[in-house]
Structures are given as C-alpha cells and as structure tokens.
Backbone as JSON, one array per atom type, in Angstrom:
{
  "sequence": "MLTKKQLDLLEFIHNRLKKEGVPPSFDEMKVALDLRSKSGIHRLITALEERGFIRRLAHRARAIEIIRLPETLGGNNAPVGFSPRVIQGGYQPSSAKSPANIEPTQIMAVELPVMGRIAAGVPIEAISQVSHQVAVPNSMLSTAGQHYALEVRGDSMIEAGINDGDVVVIRETTVADNGDIVVALIEGQEATLKRFHRQGGSIALEAANPAYETRVYPENKVKVQGRLVGLIRTY",
  "N": [[-36.42, -1.74, 30.78], [-35.17, -2.92, 27.72], [-36.37, -3.21, 24.35], [-35.95, -5.87, 21.92], [-35.05, -4.81, 19.44], [-34.15, -2.26, 20.24], [-32.06, -3.01, 21.92], [-30.46, -4.37, 20.1], [-29.72, -2.28, 18.39], [-28.3, -0.58, 20.14], [-26.16, -2.25, 20.79], [-25.01, -2.53, 18.24], [-24.14, 0.11, 17.66], [-22.38, 0.47, 19.82], [-20.42, -1.53, 19.33], [-19.42, -0.65, 16.85], [-18.33, 1.83, 17.52], [-16.25, 1.0, 19.19], [-14.69, -0.37, 17.34], [-14.29, 1.31, 15.05], [-14.12, 3.92, 15.91], [-15.89, 5.88, 15.21], [-19.45, 6.24, 14.96], [-21.92, 4.1, 13.28], [-23.58, 4.95, 10.16], [-26.96, 6.2, 9.64], [-28.1, 4.82, 7.55], [-26.56, 2.47, 7.56], [-27.28, 1.47, 10.07], [-29.96, 1.02, 9.61], [-29.87, -1.04, 7.72], [-28.51, -3.01, 9.19], [-30.35, -3.61, 11.19], [-32.41, -4.48, 9.7], [-34.54, -2.8, 8.85], [-37.1, -0.91, 7.18], [-37.07, 1.83, 6.77], [-35.38, 4.93, 7.66], [-36.75, 6.26, 9.59], [-37.58, 4.5, 11.52], [-35.17, 3.98, 12.81], [-34.68, 6.51, 13.93], [-36.74, 6.55, 15.84], [-35.91, 4.46, 17.52], [-33.44, 5.45, 18.42], [-34.33, 7.71, 19.85], [-35.81, 6.41, 21.85], [-33.76, 5.01, 23.21], [-32.35, 7.18, 24.18], [-34.23, 8.38, 25.89], [-34.39, 6.41, 27.81], [-32.0, 6.59, 29.05], [-29.63, 5.49, 28.05], [-28.16, 6.52, 25.97], [-26.93, 9.77, 24.97], [-27.84, 12.52, 23.1], [-26.13, 15.25, 21.78], [-27.05, 18.48, 22.07], [-26.87, 21.48, 20.07], [-24.59, 20.82, 18.77], [-24.0, 19.39, 15.83], [-25.44, 16.27, 15.2], [-24.23, 14.6, 17.18], [-23.49, 11.98, 19.46], [-23.56, 10.28, 22.55], [-22.69, 7.41, 24.33], [-23.98, 6.5, 27.34], [-24.39, 4.48, 29.26], [-24.38, 0.88, 29.53], [-26.51, -1.99, 29.23], [-26.67, -4.92, 31.37], [-26.6, -7.17, 29.77], [-24.92, -6.47, 27.74], [-22.55, -6.29, 28.94], [-22.48, -4.2, 30.69], [-22.89, -2.23, 33.74], [-24.59, -0.31, 34.49], [-23.03, 1.81, 35.06], [-21.41, 4.88, 33.96], [-20.25, 4.85, 30.6], [-16.99, 4.9, 29.25], [-16.77, 6.51, 26.78], [-15.95, 9.02, 24.37], [-18.13, 11.48, 23.01], [-19.4, 10.81, 19.74], [-19.86, 11.55, 16.28], [-22.98, 11.19, 14.66], [-24.88, 10.21, 11.85], [-27.75, 11.78, 10.28], [-30.7, 13.73, 10.52], [-32.09, 15.36, 13.38], [-34.24, 16.56, 15.98], [-33.46, 18.13, 19.05], [-34.31, 16.23, 21.86], [-37.3, 16.77, 23.7], [-38.03, 15.47, 25.88], [-37.94, 14.76, 29.39], [-34.92, 14.33, 31.25], [-33.77, 11.14, 32.47], [-34.14, 10.27, 35.93], [-31.76, 9.43, 37.07], [-29.8, 10.59, 35.57], [-27.73, 13.28, 35.48], [-28.19, 16.69, 34.54], [-26.19, 18.0, 31.9], [-23.94, 20.54, 31.17], [-22.96, 21.71, 28.11], [-19.82, 22.42, 27.02], [-17.73, 24.23, 24.82], [-14.86, 24.5, 22.67], [-12.78, 26.52, 20.57], [-11.34, 25.32, 17.67], [-8.59, 25.36, 15.37], [-9.18, 25.12, 11.89], [-7.3, 23.45, 9.73], [-7.24, 23.52, 6.97], [-7.77, 21.44, 4.08], [-8.08, 17.88, 3.91], [-7.17, 14.9, 2.25], [-9.37, 12.28, 1.62], [-8.88, 10.0, -0.11], [-7.04, 10.03, -3.05], [-3.82, 11.12, -2.09], [-3.33, 14.6, -1.23], [-1.69, 17.82, -1.52], [0.34, 18.74, 1.3], [-1.26, 20.06, 4.16], [-1.21, 23.2, 5.86], [-2.05, 25.7, 6.59], [-4.13, 27.81, 8.54], [-7.54, 27.98, 8.01], [-10.05, 28.66, 9.06], [-12.0, 28.81, 12.13], [-13.49, 26.31, 14.25], [-16.14, 25.33, 16.38], [-15.9, 22.99, 18.94], [-17.16, 20.44, 21.05], [-16.01, 20.15, 24.42], [-16.11, 17.56, 25.41], [-15.58, 15.96, 23.27], [-12.9, 15.98, 22.97], [-9.72, 14.65, 23.87], [-7.95, 14.48, 27.01], [-5.25, 14.82, 26.87], [-2.67, 16.32, 24.94], [-2.57, 18.39, 21.93], [-5.11, 19.67, 19.71], [-6.59, 19.75, 16.43], [-8.49, 20.66, 13.49], [-9.72, 19.35, 10.36], [-10.95, 19.69, 7.04], [-12.64, 17.29, 5.18], [-11.93, 15.91, 2.02], [-13.06, 13.91, -0.55], [-13.91, 10.35, -0.9], [-12.9, 8.04, 0.19], [-13.05, 7.07, 2.76], [-15.6, 6.39, 3.43], [-16.89, 4.09, 4.43], [-16.11, 4.06, 7.0], [-17.69, 5.91, 8.05], [-17.03, 8.5, 7.36], [-17.47, 11.24, 5.44], [-17.3, 13.08, 2.32], [-16.71, 16.51, 2.78], [-17.12, 16.49, 5.52], [-15.94, 17.57, 8.76], [-13.09, 16.64, 10.4], [-11.9, 15.91, 13.66], [-8.77, 16.07, 15.09], [-6.3, 14.65, 17.15], [-3.11, 15.71, 17.98], [-0.34, 13.68, 17.38], [2.52, 11.57, 17.06], [2.61, 8.9, 16.88], [0.96, 5.76, 16.3], [-1.47, 3.14, 16.64], [-2.06, -0.06, 15.13], [-4.81, -0.05, 12.99], [-5.8, 2.43, 13.77], [-7.3, 5.48, 12.68], [-5.67, 7.89, 10.91], [-3.97, 11.04, 10.34], [-1.73, 11.13, 7.83], [1.45, 12.06, 6.73], [3.02, 11.99, 3.71], [6.13, 11.4, 2.41], [6.85, 13.93, 3.18], [5.3, 15.78, 1.79], [2.68, 15.21, 0.89], [-0.56, 14.87, 2.27], [-2.85, 12.68, 3.89], [-5.91, 11.05, 4.92], [-6.25, 8.11, 6.5], [-6.58, 4.59, 7.41], [-4.27, 3.18, 9.64], [-1.63, 0.84, 9.37], [1.05, -1.1, 10.46], [3.54, -2.91, 8.86], [5.98, -4.85, 9.28], [8.84, -3.35, 8.12], [7.4, -1.47, 6.76], [4.69, 0.84, 6.06], [1.26, 0.59, 5.84], [-1.37, 2.28, 4.35], [-4.66, 2.31, 4.63], [-7.71, 2.4, 2.91], [-11.25, 3.0, 3.56], [-13.05, 2.04, 1.7], [-13.91, 0.01, -0.87], [-13.24, 0.71, -3.45], [-10.8, 1.86, -3.49], [-7.34, 1.18, -3.42], [-5.17, -0.3, -0.96], [-2.37, 1.52, 0.1], [1.1, 1.12, 0.25], [4.02, 2.07, 1.94], [7.56, 2.68, 2.44], [8.72, 2.72, 5.82], [10.12, 5.04, 6.55], [9.08, 6.95, 4.89], [6.65, 7.82, 5.71], [4.94, 9.88, 7.95], [3.23, 10.11, 10.91], [0.8, 12.45, 11.8], [-1.32, 12.9, 13.42], [-4.24, 11.61, 15.17], [-7.54, 10.43, 14.57], [-10.24, 11.7, 16.49], [-12.79, 12.65, 16.55], [-15.78, 13.83, 14.83], [-17.46, 16.14, 12.76], [-20.43, 17.07, 11.27], [-22.28, 18.94, 8.94], [-25.36, 20.12, 7.45]],
  "CA": [[-36.09, -2.89, 29.95], [-35.1, -2.58, 26.3], [-36.87, -4.18, 23.39], [-34.86, -6.52, 21.19], [-34.53, -3.88, 18.44], [-33.39, -1.24, 20.94], [-30.82, -3.64, 22.38], [-29.64, -4.65, 18.91], [-29.15, -1.01, 17.9], [-27.29, -0.13, 21.1], [-24.99, -3.12, 20.62], [-24.39, -2.22, 16.96], [-23.43, 1.38, 17.83], [-21.28, 0.23, 20.77], [-19.35, -2.29, 18.66], [-18.81, 0.17, 15.8], [-17.49, 2.83, 18.19], [-15.02, 0.34, 19.64], [-13.89, -0.82, 16.2], [-13.98, 2.33, 14.07], [-13.92, 5.24, 16.51], [-17.05, 6.69, 14.86], [-20.62, 5.36, 14.9], [-22.43, 3.8, 11.94], [-24.56, 5.87, 9.6], [-28.34, 5.75, 9.79], [-28.33, 3.79, 6.53], [-25.95, 1.24, 8.05], [-28.11, 0.97, 11.16], [-31.21, 0.51, 9.01], [-29.57, -2.34, 7.11], [-28.13, -3.96, 10.24], [-31.54, -4.0, 11.94], [-33.39, -4.95, 8.73], [-35.69, -1.91, 8.87], [-37.41, -0.41, 5.85], [-36.81, 3.27, 6.66], [-34.59, 5.51, 8.73], [-37.62, 6.77, 10.65], [-37.54, 3.51, 12.59], [-33.93, 4.22, 13.56], [-34.9, 7.71, 14.75], [-37.56, 6.19, 17.0], [-35.09, 3.66, 18.43], [-32.47, 6.36, 19.04], [-35.06, 8.49, 20.84], [-36.14, 5.53, 22.97], [-32.54, 4.77, 23.97], [-32.02, 8.42, 24.9], [-35.2, 8.57, 26.99], [-34.11, 5.41, 28.85], [-30.73, 6.92, 29.7], [-28.49, 4.71, 27.55], [-27.36, 7.4, 25.13], [-27.26, 11.2, 25.05], [-27.54, 13.31, 21.92], [-25.61, 16.55, 22.21], [-27.65, 19.63, 21.4], [-25.99, 22.58, 19.65], [-23.46, 20.3, 17.98], [-24.77, 18.54, 14.93], [-25.41, 14.81, 15.07], [-23.29, 13.96, 18.1], [-24.16, 11.04, 20.35], [-22.7, 9.72, 23.59], [-23.21, 6.26, 25.06], [-23.85, 6.79, 28.77], [-24.26, 3.23, 30.0], [-24.78, -0.33, 28.8], [-27.2, -2.97, 30.07], [-25.84, -6.05, 31.79], [-26.46, -8.13, 28.68], [-23.81, -6.02, 26.9], [-21.37, -6.15, 29.79], [-22.54, -2.98, 31.48], [-23.37, -2.32, 35.12], [-25.27, 0.97, 34.68], [-22.06, 2.88, 35.27], [-21.14, 5.57, 32.71], [-19.28, 4.24, 29.7], [-15.93, 5.85, 28.99], [-16.63, 6.92, 25.39], [-16.19, 10.39, 23.99], [-19.23, 11.53, 22.05], [-19.01, 10.71, 18.35], [-20.87, 12.08, 15.39], [-23.85, 10.2, 14.06], [-25.61, 10.81, 10.75], [-29.2, 11.85, 10.31], [-31.23, 14.89, 11.2], [-32.98, 15.14, 14.52], [-34.49, 17.69, 16.83], [-33.15, 17.75, 20.42], [-35.47, 15.67, 22.54], [-37.91, 17.6, 24.73], [-38.35, 14.6, 27.02], [-37.14, 14.99, 30.57], [-33.84, 13.37, 31.47], [-34.05, 10.18, 33.54], [-33.77, 10.78, 37.24], [-30.39, 9.08, 37.44], [-28.87, 11.27, 34.68], [-27.63, 14.67, 35.83], [-28.06, 17.57, 33.37], [-24.81, 18.31, 31.57], [-23.73, 21.75, 30.4], [-22.02, 21.42, 27.04], [-18.83, 23.45, 26.82], [-17.06, 24.06, 23.53], [-13.65, 25.26, 22.44], [-12.53, 26.81, 19.17], [-10.16, 24.67, 17.11], [-8.26, 25.82, 14.02], [-9.35, 24.22, 10.75], [-6.01, 23.61, 9.07], [-7.37, 23.32, 5.53], [-8.45, 20.24, 3.6], [-7.31, 16.63, 3.94], [-7.72, 13.99, 1.25], [-9.8, 10.91, 1.9], [-8.81, 9.54, -1.48], [-5.65, 10.19, -3.46], [-3.22, 12.17, -1.27], [-3.19, 15.94, -1.77], [-0.55, 18.53, -0.94], [0.27, 18.87, 2.75], [-2.0, 21.22, 4.66], [-0.47, 23.86, 6.92], [-2.58, 27.04, 6.84], [-5.42, 27.87, 9.22], [-8.53, 28.62, 7.15], [-11.05, 29.26, 9.94], [-12.13, 28.14, 13.42], [-14.71, 25.54, 14.42], [-16.45, 25.04, 17.78], [-15.92, 21.55, 19.21], [-17.45, 20.19, 22.46], [-14.89, 19.65, 25.23], [-16.22, 16.12, 25.62], [-15.06, 15.26, 22.09], [-11.45, 16.08, 23.0], [-9.02, 13.92, 24.92], [-7.35, 15.39, 27.98], [-3.83, 14.98, 26.59], [-2.28, 16.7, 23.59], [-3.23, 19.47, 21.21], [-6.06, 19.21, 18.71], [-6.91, 20.63, 15.31], [-9.56, 20.12, 12.64], [-9.48, 19.33, 8.92], [-12.11, 19.43, 6.19], [-12.39, 16.1, 4.37], [-12.24, 15.9, 0.6], [-12.95, 12.56, -1.1], [-14.87, 9.37, -0.4], [-12.25, 6.76, 0.45], [-13.28, 6.62, 4.14], [-17.05, 6.43, 3.67], [-17.35, 2.95, 5.21], [-15.81, 4.39, 8.4], [-18.61, 6.98, 8.44], [-16.42, 9.8, 7.08], [-17.93, 11.62, 4.12], [-16.78, 14.3, 1.71], [-17.27, 17.7, 3.4], [-17.08, 16.41, 6.98], [-14.79, 18.13, 9.47], [-12.57, 15.67, 11.35], [-11.15, 16.45, 14.78], [-7.54, 15.29, 15.16], [-5.36, 14.89, 18.26], [-1.73, 15.64, 17.51], [0.5, 12.6, 17.88], [3.42, 11.04, 16.03], [2.56, 7.44, 16.96], [-0.38, 5.21, 16.09], [-1.62, 1.69, 16.72], [-2.7, -0.66, 13.96], [-6.25, 0.16, 12.96], [-6.16, 3.82, 14.01], [-7.46, 6.39, 11.54], [-4.66, 8.91, 11.17], [-3.46, 11.96, 9.31], [-0.39, 10.67, 7.48], [2.2, 12.89, 5.8], [3.78, 11.08, 2.85], [7.33, 11.97, 1.82], [6.93, 15.34, 3.56], [4.63, 16.64, 0.83], [1.28, 14.89, 0.7], [-1.26, 14.45, 3.49], [-4.06, 11.9, 3.62], [-6.6, 10.47, 6.07], [-6.38, 6.69, 6.22], [-6.36, 3.67, 8.52], [-2.83, 2.91, 9.77], [-1.17, -0.51, 9.7], [2.49, -1.3, 10.34], [3.85, -4.24, 8.33], [7.44, -4.94, 9.29], [9.46, -2.05, 7.91], [6.55, -0.68, 5.88], [3.44, 1.36, 6.58], [0.13, 0.48, 4.92], [-2.44, 3.25, 4.56], [-5.81, 1.56, 4.11], [-8.97, 3.12, 2.75], [-12.47, 2.34, 4.0], [-13.87, 2.04, 0.5], [-13.29, -1.02, -1.71], [-12.81, 1.27, -4.73], [-9.44, 2.37, -3.33], [-6.36, 0.19, -3.01], [-4.27, 0.02, 0.15], [-1.08, 2.0, -0.38], [2.16, 0.7, 1.17], [5.21, 2.91, 1.81], [8.63, 2.43, 3.42], [8.42, 3.37, 7.09], [10.71, 6.37, 6.64], [8.38, 7.86, 3.99], [5.35, 8.18, 6.29], [4.98, 10.48, 9.28], [1.91, 10.31, 11.51], [0.65, 13.81, 12.33], [-2.45, 12.98, 14.34], [-5.2, 10.5, 15.18], [-8.94, 10.86, 14.58], [-10.95, 11.56, 17.75], [-14.17, 13.09, 16.44], [-16.27, 14.16, 13.5], [-18.52, 17.14, 12.75], [-21.1, 17.08, 9.97], [-23.36, 19.9, 8.79], [-26.2, 19.9, 6.26]],
  "C": [[-36.14, -2.49, 28.48], [-35.77, -3.65, 25.46], [-35.68, -4.79, 22.65], [-34.23, -5.58, 20.16], [-33.69, -2.78, 19.09], [-32.04, -1.79, 21.4], [-29.88, -3.91, 21.21], [-28.97, -3.38, 18.4], [-28.05, -0.51, 18.83], [-26.02, -0.95, 20.96], [-24.25, -2.79, 19.32], [-23.58, -0.93, 17.04], [-22.21, 1.2, 18.72], [-20.12, -0.48, 20.08], [-18.66, -1.46, 17.59], [-17.91, 1.25, 16.41], [-16.18, 2.22, 18.65], [-14.11, 0.02, 18.47], [-13.41, 0.33, 15.34], [-13.66, 3.69, 14.69], [-15.03, 6.22, 16.17], [-18.24, 5.75, 14.7], [-21.05, 5.08, 13.48], [-23.39, 4.88, 11.47], [-25.96, 5.33, 9.84], [-28.66, 4.68, 8.75], [-27.75, 2.45, 6.98], [-26.77, 0.63, 9.19], [-29.4, 0.37, 10.62], [-30.99, -0.88, 8.42], [-29.3, -3.38, 8.18], [-29.35, -4.47, 11.0], [-32.68, -4.45, 11.03], [-34.68, -4.13, 8.83], [-35.88, -1.31, 7.48], [-37.08, 1.07, 5.68], [-36.0, 3.74, 7.85], [-35.44, 6.08, 9.85], [-37.67, 5.8, 11.83], [-36.3, 3.65, 13.45], [-34.07, 5.43, 14.46], [-35.7, 7.37, 16.0], [-36.75, 5.38, 18.01], [-34.06, 4.51, 19.16], [-33.13, 7.18, 20.14], [-35.4, 7.65, 22.07], [-34.92, 5.24, 23.83], [-32.14, 6.0, 24.77], [-32.94, 8.61, 26.1], [-34.96, 7.58, 28.12], [-32.72, 5.58, 29.46], [-29.54, 6.11, 29.23], [-27.59, 5.53, 26.63], [-27.76, 8.84, 25.41], [-26.88, 11.85, 23.73], [-27.16, 14.71, 22.38], [-26.25, 17.67, 21.4], [-26.58, 20.66, 21.07], [-24.73, 22.09, 18.96], [-24.02, 19.17, 17.13], [-24.43, 17.06, 15.05], [-24.36, 14.13, 15.96], [-24.06, 13.11, 19.09], [-23.15, 10.47, 21.32], [-23.39, 8.52, 24.22], [-22.93, 6.49, 26.54], [-23.64, 5.52, 29.58], [-24.73, 2.09, 29.11], [-25.55, -1.25, 29.74], [-26.28, -4.14, 30.38], [-25.63, -7.05, 30.67], [-25.34, -7.75, 27.71], [-22.56, -5.76, 27.73], [-21.36, -4.9, 30.64], [-23.03, -3.24, 32.88], [-24.06, -1.03, 35.53], [-24.32, 2.1, 35.02], [-21.81, 3.58, 33.94], [-20.07, 4.86, 31.91], [-18.26, 5.27, 29.29], [-15.72, 6.17, 27.53], [-16.72, 8.43, 25.29], [-17.34, 10.4, 23.02], [-18.7, 11.51, 20.63], [-20.15, 11.2, 17.48], [-21.7, 10.96, 14.79], [-24.69, 10.88, 12.99], [-27.09, 10.9, 11.03], [-29.69, 13.05, 11.07], [-32.08, 14.5, 12.39], [-33.2, 16.47, 15.21], [-34.15, 17.27, 18.25], [-34.41, 17.33, 21.16], [-35.98, 16.6, 23.62], [-38.26, 16.78, 25.96], [-37.43, 14.9, 28.19], [-36.07, 13.93, 30.7], [-34.24, 12.39, 32.55], [-33.51, 10.7, 34.86], [-32.32, 10.51, 37.59], [-29.36, 9.71, 36.53], [-28.86, 12.76, 35.03], [-27.52, 15.52, 34.56], [-26.6, 17.95, 33.16], [-24.76, 19.59, 30.75], [-22.64, 21.48, 29.37], [-21.1, 22.61, 26.84], [-18.09, 23.17, 25.51], [-15.8, 24.92, 23.49], [-13.51, 25.47, 20.94], [-11.24, 26.12, 18.74], [-9.87, 25.26, 15.73], [-8.55, 24.74, 12.99], [-8.15, 24.45, 9.84], [-6.06, 23.38, 7.56], [-8.07, 22.02, 5.23], [-7.51, 19.04, 3.61], [-7.96, 15.64, 2.98], [-8.14, 12.67, 1.89], [-9.97, 10.28, 0.53], [-7.35, 9.57, -1.87], [-5.04, 11.31, -2.65], [-3.13, 13.5, -1.99], [-2.0, 16.61, -1.1], [-0.77, 18.72, 0.55], [-0.43, 20.16, 3.14], [-1.23, 21.86, 5.82], [-1.04, 25.22, 7.3], [-3.94, 26.96, 7.52], [-6.4, 28.61, 8.32], [-9.64, 29.3, 7.96], [-11.07, 28.48, 11.25], [-13.44, 27.37, 13.45], [-14.9, 25.24, 15.9], [-16.6, 23.54, 17.97], [-16.21, 21.34, 20.7], [-16.21, 19.66, 23.19], [-14.9, 18.14, 25.34], [-15.73, 15.32, 24.43], [-13.54, 15.18, 22.12], [-10.87, 15.24, 24.11], [-8.31, 14.92, 25.83], [-5.88, 15.65, 27.69], [-3.62, 15.41, 25.15], [-3.08, 17.84, 23.02], [-4.13, 18.87, 20.13], [-6.19, 20.23, 17.59], [-7.97, 19.94, 14.46], [-9.16, 20.23, 11.18], [-10.78, 19.07, 8.19], [-11.78, 18.3, 5.22], [-12.79, 16.34, 2.92], [-12.04, 14.49, 0.07], [-13.86, 11.58, -0.38], [-14.22, 8.05, 0.0], [-12.48, 6.25, 1.86], [-14.77, 6.53, 4.46], [-17.54, 5.26, 4.52], [-16.93, 3.05, 6.68], [-16.69, 5.53, 8.87], [-18.08, 8.37, 8.18], [-16.71, 10.16, 5.64], [-17.23, 12.87, 3.61], [-17.48, 15.51, 2.33], [-17.32, 17.66, 4.91], [-15.86, 17.15, 7.52], [-14.34, 17.1, 10.5], [-11.76, 16.38, 12.43], [-9.97, 15.51, 15.05], [-6.75, 15.66, 16.42], [-3.94, 14.72, 17.74], [-0.98, 14.5, 18.19], [1.38, 12.13, 16.73], [3.43, 9.52, 16.02], [1.12, 6.99, 16.76], [-0.34, 3.7, 16.25], [-2.28, 1.19, 15.44], [-4.22, -0.52, 14.06], [-6.7, 1.57, 13.24], [-6.37, 4.54, 12.69], [-6.6, 7.61, 11.81], [-4.56, 9.89, 10.02], [-2.01, 11.55, 9.06], [0.22, 11.63, 6.46], [3.15, 11.99, 5.02], [4.91, 11.84, 2.17], [7.41, 13.47, 2.06], [6.14, 16.28, 2.7], [3.14, 16.42, 0.72], [0.66, 14.41, 2.01], [-2.53, 13.71, 3.12], [-4.63, 11.36, 4.92], [-6.88, 9.01, 5.76], [-6.24, 5.87, 7.51], [-4.91, 3.17, 8.48], [-2.58, 1.44, 10.1], [0.34, -0.58, 9.48], [2.74, -2.74, 9.91], [5.36, -4.37, 8.21], [8.06, -3.57, 9.17], [8.66, -1.15, 7.0], [5.3, -0.2, 6.62], [2.38, 1.23, 5.5], [-0.93, 1.5, 5.32], [-3.67, 2.73, 3.83], [-7.06, 2.42, 4.04], [-10.11, 2.32, 3.36], [-13.49, 2.44, 2.88], [-13.21, 1.06, -0.47], [-12.83, -0.5, -3.07], [-11.37, 1.76, -4.69], [-8.52, 1.27, -2.84], [-5.6, 0.67, -1.77], [-2.92, 0.42, -0.42], [-0.02, 1.7, 0.68], [3.42, 1.53, 0.87], [6.29, 2.42, 2.76], [8.37, 3.26, 4.68], [8.95, 4.8, 7.15], [10.04, 7.38, 5.7], [7.07, 8.38, 4.57], [5.55, 8.74, 7.7], [3.55, 10.7, 9.77], [1.85, 11.7, 12.12], [-0.53, 13.95, 13.28], [-3.36, 11.79, 14.18], [-6.61, 11.04, 15.3], [-9.56, 10.65, 15.96], [-12.42, 12.0, 17.65], [-14.49, 13.55, 15.04], [-17.43, 15.14, 13.62], [-19.11, 17.17, 11.35], [-22.21, 18.13, 9.98], [-24.11, 19.65, 7.49], [-26.71, 21.25, 5.75]]
}
C-alpha cells in the first residue's frame, strides 16, 4: 500500500510522462508535493522503486521506468507500456532487493550518433555532421525507425525538462502530432527543438519557456526531421 505522498508523486510523474514525454524535474516534484527539500523526493522515489512501481536504470544517468500503476490510478499491476525517461537528480542505484514479482532485467545499450548541436532557443544552422557516439538503452528506443542523438543548446524547453547541455534521443520521422516535441528544419537551413502544432496551413513551433515567443511558419517552410523519445543528462 502506498502512502498519500507516494501515490501523489507516482501520479504526478505518470501524468507528466503522458503529457510531455519526459518526467518532471526534482524541483518540479518538490513544488508539486509541497516539500521543503529534494531529499524528500529521493526518499519517495526509493520507496516507489522498492515497492515495484518504478525502476531506475543503473549505468544510464537519471533514467526511470514506470513498471505498474495501482488501481487508484487505473492500473491492474500489469506492466505499463512506457519507455524509460530521464529524470533529474543524483542518486545511487538502490541496493534493495527487487520485489518478488519483478524479474531482473539486463540493460542492453546501443551506440547512437550524436549529430551535433540543436537549438532550444533561437534556431541555429542545420546540423548534419556526426560529432561522437553515445550509448543509449534499448528500452529508450522505439521498435520502428532509425534514431540519432543531438546535444541541446539553449533554455527554451526547460519547462519540458530539457536543459542546456542535455542529449536528446530522436526517432527519425517526417510526421508529427500536435503537442509532439520535434526536431524541425526551417527553410532548409535552421534546425530547432520545439513543440509542434499545426494551425491550418501553418506550423507553430512552441517553446516550453515563457521568455520565448511561439514562432509560426508557412507549412512549406518547416520540415519535421524527428520526434523526441528520450533524454540523457550528465553532471
């Protein structure tokens, strides 16, 4: 049985994953649960992991997977179909034994090319050169399509949990649904990471930071090059 705070935190993470594709930061969780410090969040995260509701992925910084939901959140103890997403805050992999109903999972990783830097702010020149490789857990990748990674520059997506210096994992696609966070190529020259919205014959590229205005372009000026599926953060 979960305490009210544990249940509130699990619900908050679950709803943010459904809405944003990435979990909230520890600061956001602290505010949402009205806690005074992030240490309380660490304790709640550990408790949820020990009870088999989430799994933190060792060897890949700050990644978390929701395994199941309680009935009060619409779950039936069956695994939840989320890919693991990155979560802020330092932690040490838990030494607690896994619950009996959770089978140990071997984490497999693949090397993805980091295709340079992508602007989360004012668009920068289009990226096209591989700068290095990054190891990404298989569970972070979808089964369809090719993937690549980009290093984020700028702060316009901070309220979506994407910070300057993060590495975003992108699935190649030329289509997107409203609300998706995408890599958009503008007029064949500039690339940016923004939330996608189609408005009639126009495309709106929306920041997740009130300091940045939504930019609207004619549909033929914007080409979607991929959709966000994961995030890697190092300290």
